[in-house]
Z-matrix of the N, CA and C atoms (Angstrom, degrees):
N
C 1 1.365
C 2 1.413 1 105.18
N 3 1.406 2 116.02 1 140.28
C 4 1.569 3 121.15 2 176.71
C 5 1.530 4 103.96 3 -117.97
N 6 1.383 5 108.76 4 156.85
C 7 1.393 6 115.39 5 174.37
C 8 1.580 7 107.39 6 -150.04
N 9 1.346 8 114.85 7 142.94
C 10 1.452 9 121.71 8 161.92
C 11 1.521 10 111.13 9 -104.26
N 12 1.217 11 111.89 10 119.96
C 13 1.571 12 119.99 11 -175.25
C 14 1.476 13 107.72 12 -104.44
N 15 1.358 14 118.57 13 122.47
C 16 1.438 15 124.20 14 168.09
C 17 1.374 16 115.99 15 -119.19
N 18 1.384 17 117.37 16 136.13
C 19 1.466 18 124.15 17 174.63
C 20 1.425 19 107.26 18 -79.90
N 21 1.334 20 122.38 19 128.57
C 22 1.447 21 123.82 20 -171.66
C 23 1.450 22 109.26 21 -129.06
N 24 1.329 23 117.73 22 157.32
C 25 1.348 24 130.15 23 167.97
C 26 1.627 25 109.80 24 -83.72
N 27 1.281 26 108.38 25 -40.78
C 28 1.543 27 117.86 26 -179.54
C 29 1.416 28 108.39 27 -166.80
N 30 1.360 29 122.44 28 157.50
C 31 1.414 30 124.98 29 -174.78
C 32 1.544 31 104.83 30 -168.59
N 33 1.442 32 108.32 31 150.16
C 34 1.551 33 117.43 32 176.02
C 35 1.467 34 111.23 33 -145.23
N 36 1.230 35 111.77 34 169.52
C 37 1.454 36 122.50 35 178.35
C 38 1.558 37 106.59 36 -129.38
N 39 1.385 38 117.23 37 131.53
C 40 1.480 39 120.20 38 176.45
C 41 1.558 40 107.59 39 -121.42
N 42 1.322 41 111.58 40 153.21
C 43 1.430 42 119.92 41 179.73
C 44 1.659 43 105.99 42 -139.83
N 45 1.311 44 111.60 43 123.75
C 46 1.534 45 117.19 44 -172.99
C 47 1.576 46 116.30 45 42.20
N 48 1.395 47 109.76 46 42.85
C 49 1.465 48 116.12 47 177.86
C 50 1.504 49 117.01 48 84.79
N 51 1.275 50 116.60 49 -0.12
C 52 1.538 51 123.88 50 176.36
C 53 1.489 52 114.11 51 -112.71
N 54 1.331 53 109.99 52 135.13
C 55 1.346 54 114.30 53 179.07
C 56 1.551 55 112.59 54 -73.62
N 57 1.305 56 125.38 55 124.84
C 58 1.428 57 125.69 56 -178.77
C 59 1.571 58 109.02 57 -111.46
N 60 1.215 59 122.76 58 -8.83
C 61 1.545 60 118.26 59 178.60
C 62 1.571 61 102.41 60 -166.82
N 63 1.424 62 111.38 61 146.90
C 64 1.426 63 117.59 62 172.05
C 65 1.564 64 110.15 63 -158.38
N 66 1.278 65 114.86 64 154.91
C 67 1.530 66 123.09 65 175.34
C 68 1.457 67 108.19 66 -139.69
N 69 1.354 68 108.77 67 169.44
C 70 1.505 69 119.05 68 176.12
C 71 1.494 70 105.92 69 -101.19
N 72 1.323 71 118.95 70 -128.83
C 73 1.448 72 123.31 71 -178.33
C 74 1.420 73 111.56 72 -66.11
N 75 1.357 74 115.97 73 129.22
C 76 1.448 75 114.79 74 177.32
C 77 1.576 76 109.11 75 170.66
N 78 1.335 77 116.76 76 -136.24
C 79 1.473 78 128.89 77 -179.54
C 80 1.453 79 114.23 78 -125.34
N 81 1.370 80 121.25 79 132.69
C 82 1.497 81 120.85 80 160.42
C 83 1.460 82 103.29 81 -97.20
N 84 1.308 83 118.28 82 132.55
C 85 1.481 84 129.28 83 170.01
C 86 1.447 85 119.19 84 -113.77
N 87 1.215 86 117.24 85 102.68
C 88 1.538 87 118.00 86 174.60
C 89 1.520 88 105.35 87 -84.34
N 90 1.314 89 117.26 88 121.48
C 91 1.414 90 125.48 89 -176.72
C 92 1.535 91 117.91 90 -113.04
N 93 1.350 92 121.90 91 124.96
C 94 1.383 93 122.73 92 172.73
C 95 1.472 94 110.20 93 -122.01
N 96 1.379 95 110.98 94 145.44
C 97 1.428 96 126.59 95 -171.73
C 98 1.524 97 110.54 96 -109.47
N 99 1.344 98 122.62 97 122.40
C 100 1.404 99 124.71 98 -174.36
C 101 1.511 100 107.85 99 -101.49
N 102 1.368 101 120.63 100 162.72
C 103 1.355 102 128.13 101 -171.91
C 104 1.560 103 113.99 102 -59.29
N 105 1.374 104 117.22 103 -31.73
C 106 1.518 105 115.87 104 175.17
C 107 1.387 106 114.05 105 -100.07
N 108 1.279 107 125.38 106 23.17
C 109 1.373 108 129.27 107 -178.55
C 110 1.624 109 111.45 108 -83.92
N 111 1.384 110 120.89 109 149.98
C 112 1.302 111 124.76 110 -175.64
C 113 1.587 112 114.54 111 -144.69
N 114 1.263 113 119.83 112 -177.74
C 115 1.580 114 118.44 113 177.29
C 116 1.433 115 114.54 114 -50.11
N 117 1.337 116 115.49 115 -41.34
C 118 1.450 117 122.34 116 -176.04
C 119 1.495 118 104.98 117 -56.80
N 120 1.253 119 120.81 118 -49.26
C 121 1.555 120 123.07 119 -176.79
C 122 1.459 121 108.02 120 -60.05
N 123 1.359 122 122.30 121 -41.75
C 124 1.471 123 120.62 122 -175.98
C 125 1.554 124 106.99 123 -68.32
N 126 1.364 125 120.70 124 -41.40
C 127 1.467 126 122.38 125 -177.82
C 128 1.559 127 108.52 126 -66.37
N 129 1.420 128 118.93 127 -37.19
C 130 1.364 129 117.92 128 -178.73
C 131 1.602 130 113.09 129 -69.53
N 132 1.340 131 113.95 130 -43.64
C 133 1.272 132 120.78 131 -178.74
C 134 1.559 133 112.60 132 -62.19
N 135 1.347 134 116.16 133 -44.79
C 136 1.432 135 121.78 134 174.51
C 137 1.547 136 115.38 135 -53.03
N 138 1.423 137 112.95 136 -47.69
C 139 1.341 138 123.59 137 -179.91
C 140 1.695 139 112.76 138 -58.94
N 141 1.348 140 106.97 139 -43.01
C 142 1.496 141 114.78 140 175.51
C 143 1.508 142 115.50 141 -65.78
N 144 1.222 143 111.35 142 -43.08
C 145 1.617 144 118.99 143 175.77
C 146 1.446 145 109.01 144 -63.18
N 147 1.277 146 120.78 145 -50.85
C 148 1.530 147 121.14 146 -178.80
C 149 1.533 148 116.18 147 -61.70
N 150 1.271 149 108.88 148 -32.79
C 151 1.574 150 110.87 149 -179.62
C 152 1.474 151 119.12 150 -100.27
N 153 1.441 152 115.66 151 2.57
C 154 1.420 153 121.90 152 -179.73
C 155 1.684 154 104.73 153 -54.93
N 156 1.304 155 115.35 154 126.38
C 157 1.550 156 121.05 155 173.73
C 158 1.378 157 109.17 156 -91.27
N 159 1.366 158 122.59 157 80.56
C 160 1.390 159 129.59 158 179.24
C 161 1.467 160 118.68 159 -122.18
N 162 1.307 161 117.54 160 11.31
C 163 1.471 162 129.64 161 170.99
C 164 1.453 163 108.77 162 -100.30
N 165 1.271 164 118.18 163 146.07
C 166 1.417 165 124.66 164 -172.42
C 167 1.572 166 109.16 165 -86.30
N 168 1.292 167 117.48 166 135.49
C 169 1.437 168 122.62 167 179.12
C 170 1.718 169 103.87 168 -81.64
N 171 1.431 170 111.09 169 -167.87
C 172 1.504 171 117.91 170 174.86
C 173 1.503 172 113.42 171 -63.57
N 174 1.275 173 117.95 172 -30.82
C 175 1.458 174 124.65 173 -178.55
C 176 1.612 175 110.50 174 -86.61
N 177 1.258 176 117.98 175 2.83
C 178 1.502 177 125.24 176 176.40
C 179 1.479 178 113.12 177 75.38
N 180 1.421 179 117.71 178 21.02
C 181 1.546 180 119.47 179 178.41
C 182 1.530 181 100.17 180 -102.66
N 183 1.386 182 108.96 181 149.37
C 184 1.514 183 121.54 182 171.62
C 185 1.399 184 103.55 183 -64.62
N 186 1.254 185 121.87 184 101.56
C 187 1.485 186 120.18 185 177.96
C 188 1.520 187 111.56 186 -141.69
N 189 1.374 188 118.36 187 2.08
C 190 1.488 189 117.38 188 -172.81
C 191 1.649 190 105.86 189 -125.64
N 192 1.385 191 114.51 190 147.53
C 193 1.268 192 120.70 191 -176.93
C 194 1.550 193 106.76 192 -98.04
N 195 1.335 194 116.49 193 172.72
C 196 1.512 195 121.70 194 -176.22
C 197 1.545 196 105.77 195 -68.97
N 198 1.475 197 113.29 196 -26.40
C 199 1.472 198 111.92 197 173.55
C 200 1.589 199 114.12 198 -66.34
N 201 1.380 200 108.76 199 -40.82
C 202 1.558 201 113.32 200 179.97
C 203 1.447 202 115.77 201 -63.19
N 204 1.456 203 116.62 202 -34.82
C 205 1.425 204 122.30 203 -179.31
C 206 1.623 205 115.55 204 -89.92
N 207 1.345 206 115.88 205 5.93
C 208 1.391 207 119.67 206 -177.28
C 209 1.447 208 116.88 207 57.35
N 210 1.332 209 112.94 208 32.73
C 211 1.460 210 121.71 209 -176.20
C 212 1.498 211 109.73 210 -79.88
N 213 1.489 212 119.56 211 170.24
C 214 1.428 213 124.42 212 170.43
C 215 1.552 214 110.39 213 -105.94
N 216 1.274 215 108.80 214 170.46
C 217 1.604 216 115.69 215 175.10
C 218 1.494 217 106.58 216 -131.86
N 219 1.431 218 110.72 217 133.92
C 220 1.423 219 119.49 218 172.85
C 221 1.568 220 107.09 219 -106.51
N 222 1.304 221 119.86 220 117.77
C 223 1.473 222 120.93 221 -174.52
C 224 1.511 223 104.44 222 -111.48
N 225 1.407 224 114.36 223 124.61
C 226 1.423 225 123.96 224 175.93
C 227 1.491 226 109.42 225 -123.09
N 228 1.398 227 109.84 226 138.11
C 229 1.470 228 113.79 227 -178.75
C 230 1.740 229 110.72 228 -81.88
N 231 1.235 230 108.26 229 142.69
C 232 1.616 231 110.66 230 -166.78
C 233 1.561 232 99.47 231 -144.52
N 234 1.275 233 120.45 232 84.14
C 235 1.549 234 117.78 233 173.07
C 236 1.542 235 112.27 234 -65.32
N 237 1.403 236 118.38 235 -23.51
C 238 1.375 237 116.89 236 178.30
C 239 1.513 238 115.39 237 -61.54
N 240 1.239 239 118.80 238 -11.31
C 241 1.657 240 118.95 239 179.63
C 242 1.498 241 105.00 240 -63.06
N 243 1.440 242 115.64 241 -18.23
C 244 1.431 243 112.93 242 179.58
C 245 1.465 244 114.00 243 -103.04
N 246 1.314 245 120.77 244 13.88
C 247 1.362 246 123.38 245 168.85
C 248 1.455 247 116.54 246 -55.88
N 249 1.394 248 115.15 247 131.79
C 250 1.461 249 114.47 248 174.59
C 251 1.580 250 106.39 249 -110.34
N 252 1.202 251 109.37 250 128.17
C 253 1.499 252 116.86 251 -173.65
C 254 1.592 253 111.02 252 -116.35
N 255 1.325 254 116.30 253 21.13
C 256 1.324 255 117.49 254 -176.07
C 257 1.621 256 118.17 255 -72.65
N 258 1.421 257 107.87 256 -31.08
C 259 1.468 258 113.57 257 -178.84
C 260 1.606 259 109.72 258 -110.93
N 261 1.272 260 117.48 259 126.74
C 262 1.484 261 117.69 260 172.10
C 263 1.584 262 105.21 261 78.88
N 264 1.452 263 102.93 262 -159.49
C 265 1.566 264 109.97 263 178.59
C 266 1.430 265 115.33 264 -118.67
N 267 1.208 266 114.16 265 -3.75
C 268 1.532 267 113.81 266 175.34
C 269 1.583 268 111.84 267 -110.51
N 270 1.269 269 115.49 268 128.95
C 271 1.436 270 119.88 269 -173.52
C 272 1.574 271 114.25 270 -63.04
N 273 1.226 272 117.46 271 150.52
C 274 1.365 273 122.53 272 169.61
C 275 1.478 274 116.10 273 -109.38
N 276 1.309 275 120.68 274 133.55
C 277 1.430 276 121.85 275 -174.59
C 278 1.450 277 114.83 276 -112.68
N 279 1.295 278 114.52 277 32.01
C 280 1.508 279 121.23 278 -179.87
C 281 1.522 280 114.62 279 -64.06
N 282 1.472 281 114.30 280 -21.62
C 283 1.440 282 115.95 281 178.49
C 284 1.548 283 114.47 282 -86.59
N 285 1.398 284 116.76 283 -11.32
C 286 1.411 285 119.41 284 178.07
C 287 1.656 286 108.45 285 -76.80
N 288 1.273 287 110.52 286 141.97
C 289 1.445 288 118.59 287 175.24
C 290 1.538 289 112.16 288 -64.65
N 291 1.348 290 113.60 289 154.24
C 292 1.496 291 115.49 290 172.37
C 293 1.553 292 113.81 291 -69.59
N 294 1.393 293 111.55 292 162.18
C 295 1.437 294 119.92 293 -168.71
C 296 1.588 295 113.08 294 -52.88
N 297 1.382 296 116.36 295 -36.50
C 298 1.503 297 119.70 296 -171.51
C 299 1.559 298 109.10 297 -71.10
N 300 1.199 299 112.42 298 -43.20
C 301 1.470 300 126.20 299 -175.77
C 302 1.580 301 107.88 300 -71.07
N 303 1.411 302 113.81 301 -50.69
C 304 1.387 303 116.62 302 178.96
C 305 1.515 304 117.93 303 -62.32
N 306 1.344 305 114.66 304 -31.14
C 307 1.504 306 116.53 305 -177.03
C 308 1.511 307 107.31 306 -76.93
N 309 1.374 308 116.87 307 -35.69
C 310 1.412 309 120.71 308 174.00
C 311 1.532 310 120.92 309 -57.91
N 312 1.261 311 109.73 310 -40.69
C 313 1.563 312 120.76 311 -178.35
C 314 1.601 313 102.60 312 -83.83
N 315 1.372 314 124.70 313 -39.98
C 316 1.374 315 121.54 314 172.14
C 317 1.612 316 112.00 315 -49.07
N 318 1.391 317 112.60 316 -55.49
C 319 1.522 318 119.30 317 -175.14
C 320 1.601 319 107.04 318 -65.12
N 321 1.339 320 120.69 319 -34.19
C 322 1.448 321 122.63 320 176.83
C 323 1.535 322 113.11 321 -65.04
N 324 1.371 323 110.00 322 -36.85
C 325 1.516 324 114.83 323 173.35
C 326 1.500 325 113.19 324 -63.33
N 327 1.296 326 116.34 325 -50.78
C 328 1.511 327 118.36 326 173.47
C 329 1.463 328 118.92 327 -56.54
N 330 1.345 329 108.95 328 -37.89
C 331 1.473 330 113.41 329 179.11
C 332 1.540 331 114.08 330 -70.89
N 333 1.233 332 113.71 331 -33.12
C 334 1.545 333 117.14 332 175.06
C 335 1.495 334 109.72 333 -67.25
N 336 1.205 335 121.42 334 -32.87
C 337 1.548 336 123.69 335 179.63
C 338 1.517 337 106.66 336 -71.41
N 339 1.404 338 119.49 337 -42.28
C 340 1.478 339 123.90 338 173.35
C 341 1.442 340 112.78 339 -55.60
N 342 1.422 341 116.79 340 -47.01
C 343 1.494 342 123.84 341 -179.29
C 344 1.438 343 108.66 342 -63.05
N 345 1.209 344 122.01 343 -10.99
C 346 1.523 345 124.33 344 177.91
C 347 1.435 346 110.26 345 -93.02
N 348 1.324 347 119.81 346 -8.24
C 349 1.435 348 128.91 347 176.72
C 350 1.457 349 113.45 348 92.35
N 351 1.421 350 116.07 349 21.04
C 352 1.556 351 119.15 350 172.22
C 353 1.443 352 115.17 351 -90.23
N 354 1.196 353 112.49 352 153.25
C 355 1.508 354 124.28 353 -179.01
C 356 1.559 355 101.27 354 -84.10
N 357 1.261 356 117.63 355 116.56
C 358 1.476 357 122.37 356 -173.06
C 359 1.537 358 105.90 357 -125.70
N 360 1.394 359 113.26 358 129.08
C 361 1.481 360 122.72 359 169.06
C 362 1.650 361 101.91 360 -114.33
N 363 1.322 362 112.43 361 161.38
C 364 1.429 363 113.83 362 -178.08
C 365 1.602 364 103.77 363 -144.70
N 366 1.466 365 108.91 364 155.01
C 367 1.387 366 116.59 365 177.32
C 368 1.583 367 111.02 366 -79.73
N 369 1.182 368 126.91 367 -157.14
C 370 1.585 369 127.09 368 -176.80
C 371 1.591 370 96.19 369 -120.39
N 372 1.380 371 110.38 370 124.24
C 373 1.439 372 123.72 371 176.70
C 374 1.591 373 109.86 372 -68.72
N 375 1.377 374 111.19 373 130.36
C 376 1.466 375 116.71 374 176.23
C 377 1.530 376 113.67 375 73.43
N 378 1.365 377 115.89 376 27.80
C 379 1.466 378 116.15 377 -168.40
C 380 1.691 379 101.63 378 -132.84
N 381 1.246 380 111.62 379 135.56
C 382 1.508 381 110.95 380 168.13
C 383 1.485 382 115.25 381 -61.04
N 384 1.284 383 114.18 382 120.74
C 385 1.531 384 117.04 383 -175.54
C 386 1.402 385 110.19 384 -124.33
N 387 1.337 386 117.16 385 157.19
C 388 1.500 387 124.33 386 170.11
C 389 1.551 388 107.75 387 -115.20
N 390 1.338 389 108.74 388 115.86
C 391 1.540 390 111.74 389 -178.01
C 392 1.497 391 104.03 390 -103.08
N 393 1.377 392 115.18 391 134.64
C 394 1.473 393 127.74 392 172.39
C 395 1.347 394 114.41 393 -118.41
N 396 1.298 395 122.39 394 131.93
C 397 1.430 396 123.13 395 -177.50
C 398 1.568 397 111.98 396 -152.11
N 399 1.248 398 116.87 397 151.07
C 400 1.320 399 123.47 398 174.80
C 401 1.606 400 107.28 399 -111.23
N 402 1.331 401 114.10 400 101.04
C 403 1.555 402 115.86 401 -171.64
C 404 1.472 403 107.05 402 -74.26
N 405 1.281 404 115.11 403 138.57
C 406 1.584 405 119.24 404 179.99
C 407 1.468 406 111.82 405 -108.32
N 408 1.376 407 111.90 406 110.67
C 409 1.462 408 118.19 407 -179.71
C 410 1.592 409 109.08 408 137.70
N 411 1.333 410 116.15 409 -71.20
C 412 1.309 411 132.38 410 -4.32
C 413 1.582 412 116.28 411 -69.59
N 414 1.169 413 124.40 412 141.31
C 415 1.561 414 132.80 413 171.92
C 416 1.442 415 108.83 414 -115.43
N 417 1.337 416 116.75 415 114.48
C 418 1.411 417 122.47 416 174.59
C 419 1.437 418 111.36 417 -140.25
N 420 1.335 419 122.36 418 127.60
C 421 1.469 420 129.12 419 -171.23
C 422 1.624 421 105.83 420 -128.50
N 423 1.439 422 109.89 421 147.32
C 424 1.469 423 118.64 422 170.19
C 425 1.466 424 105.15 423 -102.96
N 426 1.343 425 111.16 424 142.01
C 427 1.505 426 114.71 425 169.57
C 428 1.586 427 104.13 426 -135.54
N 429 1.363 428 109.48 427 152.29
C 430 1.436 429 124.58 428 -179.29
C 431 1.449 430 114.68 429 -142.61
N 432 1.359 431 116.63 430 108.03
C 433 1.557 432 116.65 431 -175.07
C 434 1.451 433 112.15 432 -60.50
N 435 1.298 434 117.95 433 -28.53
C 436 1.551 435 117.33 434 -179.56
C 437 1.466 436 116.60 435 -67.72
N 438 1.330 437 116.72 436 -13.64
C 439 1.529 438 120.67 437 175.55
C 440 1.553 439 113.13 438 -106.13
N 441 1.311 440 108.13 439 6.86
C 442 1.622 441 113.43 440 -170.10
C 443 1.564 442 109.89 441 -101.37
N 444 1.283 443 121.61 442 -27.43
C 445 1.415 444 122.77 443 -179.62
C 446 1.573 445 115.76 444 -140.75
């Protein structure tokens, strides 16, 4: 699984002009599921996201996690994280998992974050969404479960 993690002041997701999710201070996590991913990938990635020390402490050092600061997480599915642009001008999505598997692991990932006590909002799977956010820092990180264990 792949994730783009952004530290935010606030964020929201809209569908067809209506807001379906929003958070204040916390993280926006764009999540993509690959063909070879499984529940272990979702568990690993959730643990990594929950524990990332990317919020500043009193000394101004990135030393606190979203758990430590009482922040929220907005999880948005993003199959395009598996887009391969090496050939031609149009991305190939052969490495992205099919919808059934992707949705199950996306929900597993969000559930693992909730199990850690985090307030989690989600976008709508397989829906055209408008994601709005105010990136804090900016702080943006790329995570890939295939490189983590």
